[in-house]
N, C-alpha and C positions, 0 to 999 in steps of 0.2 A: 504494500500500500504506500503510495507516494505521499510526500509532505504537501500540505496545502499551499497554494499561491494566493497572494492578496486579491487577485482577479477572480478567484473561484467563487461560485455561489454555494450555498449550503445544500445538503440533500433535501432539507425541508422546503427550501425555496424551489428546488427542482420539481418537487412533487406538485407544485402549483401549476406547472406548465407541462408536466410529463405527458399528458394525454395528447396535446397538440404536437409535441416534439416527436413522439414515437408513432404517430399516426401515419407518417410519411415513409413508405417503403416500396421497393420495387420487386423484392423477392419474397417467397413464402417460407423459405427455410429459416430456422431459428437464428436470431441475430447473435453474433458472437462478440460484439463490442458493446461496452457500456456507454450509452448515449449521454449520460451525465458527464463522463470524461471528455467526450467529443465536444460538448457545449462549452465546458470549461476551457478547452483548448482554443476555441474560437474567441472566448472572452479574453484569454491571455493575449491573443494576437492584437485585438483592438485596444486593450488597456496599455500594453507595453510598446506597441507600435513596431513590432518586429515583422520580418518577412515570414511567409508560411514555412520556408525551409529552416528558419531559426527557432521553430517551436521546440521547447525542451524535450529531451528524449523520454522523460517519464510520463509524458502524455502519449496518446496513440500516435501512430505515424502521421506526419503532416499531410501526406496524400489522402489519407482516410478522413482526416479532419476537414480538409478542403472539399472533399467529395460530399460529405454530409452538409457542409455549409452551402454548397451549390444546390443541393436538393431542397434544403429549407428555404433557399432564396428564390426558387423558381416560381414564377407567377402561375397561379392556377385559375380556377373559376373566379369570375368577377375581378380579375386582375390583382389578386392578393396572393401572398406567399405564406408559408407556414410561420415565418418570423413575423410577418405583418399580423397574423392572427394572434400570436403570442403577445405582441405589444398591445394590441387592441384589448385583449382580455385583462392584461395587467393594469392598463389605464382604467378600465371599468372598476376593477377591484380597488384601485387607489382612490378613485373618486368616491366610491361607496364608503371606504374607511374614513374619508374626510367629511362624512355626512352630506354628500352631494348626490344629485341624480346621476345615473350611470352615463347619460349623454349630456354633452355640454350645450349651452345656448349662445356662448360668445367665444370667438376665436381671435387670439392675438397673433398677428402675422408680422414676420420680419425675415430678412435674409442675411447671409454671411458669406463672404467670398473666401475661397480656399485656394491656396497656391498649388499648382500642379508640379509633380515630379515628371521626369522625362518619360516614364512608363505610362503616363495617363493618356487615354485616348481622346477624351472630350477636351477641346481647347477653346478658350475665349479670352478676350481682352477687356479687363475692367479698368477704365481710365483712371479711377482713383487709386486702385491697389495693384494693378498690373498682374492679376492672378488668372487662374485657369477655369475654375468652376464656381458656381454659386449655389449654396444650400438654401432652400426656401422652407420655412417651418411655420406651422400653425399650432399653437398650444392653447390650453384652457387657462382658467384663472389660477390654477395651482401649478401650472407649468408642465402638465402632462401633454404629450404630443398627439395630435389627431390627424395631421396631414403633413407629408414630407415629400419633397421632390428636389432633384438636382438638375440644373441647366448649365450651359456655358456661361462664363462670367459676363459676357457682353449682353446677355438677356436682361432687360430692365426688371426692376422689382415688381412692377405692375404686371408685366407679361408673365413673369415666373409665377406670381401668385394666382393669376387666372388659370394657368396650366395646372397648378397644384389643386385648386378648388375643383376644376373640371375632373381631374383624376380621382379625387376623393369625395365627390358630391354624394355618392350613394352611402357614404359613411358619415355624412354631415347633415342628417335629416332635420335636426332640431336647432341648427345654428340660426340665430336671429340677427347677429351683429358681428362684423369684423372690425377689430380695433387695430389701426395701422398708424405709421408715422407719416411725415410730410412727403416722403418719397412715393406714396401711393395716391397722392392727390389727383383728382381729375374725374370728370363725369363719365368718360368711357369705361374706366375701371369700376366705378360704382354700378354702372348699368350692367356690365358683364357679370359681376358678382350677384346682383339681384336676379338676373336672368337665369343663372346657373343654379343657385340654391335659395333664392328668395330672401337673402339677407341684406341688411343695410350696412354701409361702411361709415365708420366714425374715424376721423383723422385727429390724432393728438399731436399738436405742433409745439415744439419746444420754444419757438420764438414768441409765442403768446404768453409764456410764463414770465418773461422779462428778466429772468435770472437763471443760473444753472442749478436745476434741481432734478431729481428723479421724476420722470413723468409717471403719474399714477397709473397703475395697471400695466403700462408698457414695459416696466422693468422685468416683468415675469418672463417674457420671451428672452430677454437678455440674460437672465439667470439660467435659463435652459441652455443657451449657447455656452455659458460659463461652465455648466456641468459637462458638456461635450468636450470642452477644452482640456479636461482632466484625462482624456483618453488620447494617447499619443498617435494612434493611427488616424485621428481626425486632424492632426496638425498640418498635414500635407496630403493631397490626393495622389495616390500611386496607382489607382485602379484604371484598367484599360476601358472598362465599361461603366457608365454612370449608374446603372442598375446595381452593380456590385457595391458602389459607394453608398447608395441608398440603403441597401440591406445591412451594411456594416453600421451605419448610423442607427438603423432600426434595432440592431443587436445592442448597441451602446445604450439606447434609450430604454430598451427592455430591462437591461441590467440596473439602470438608474431607478426603474419603477418598482423594484423589490423593496 
């Protein structure tokens, strides 16, 4: 039995998502590997920021760990993956534990640019940060994620948010309002959001506060980005396909939801 790593989840936490994790299989013969160890291997990758080949030898072979990660990341019916389902379930449990309804009514939206490594496939130019890709994130009032997408860095915040809402509109049935910063100002954006999910857009502008203060409610999404920054694999995009980066972010957020 190996020693635990800081990135590991407990067996008790694994039991919360065991049914979803072990539901995905291609063969009928008995499974010879402990999927708890596989999942912990993936969490080690995203927490420590190492390559798949650098996975410590007391985890299962890195090829096997990546194999299961690719299975869990594959989009199935309704465009969701096993990892998406795990995150969705954990978010519901976290909301209920905070005495809230299982579904949110307000989404706080923002984006973050991420610099590319030379192995990244998706490339774009952000005039402000000269980076490669942009992560668009929608969270509820307690910081739990409900919508995630990645675009090239030259995609505007408004266009990226519209793409994100369109991708996740079937999972946002109760959203009544999107809270955004000044980068999302404009009637075309408000109209697009209203047409997709019937929600209103509220813009929180810092210049209306006349001083540097934390914008009420807007800080929640910034805190979620701060949580993501604790995972080294998120510091730079090394993924050839943006879907892989999205699923790595989903894995990180699932770990944060325990």
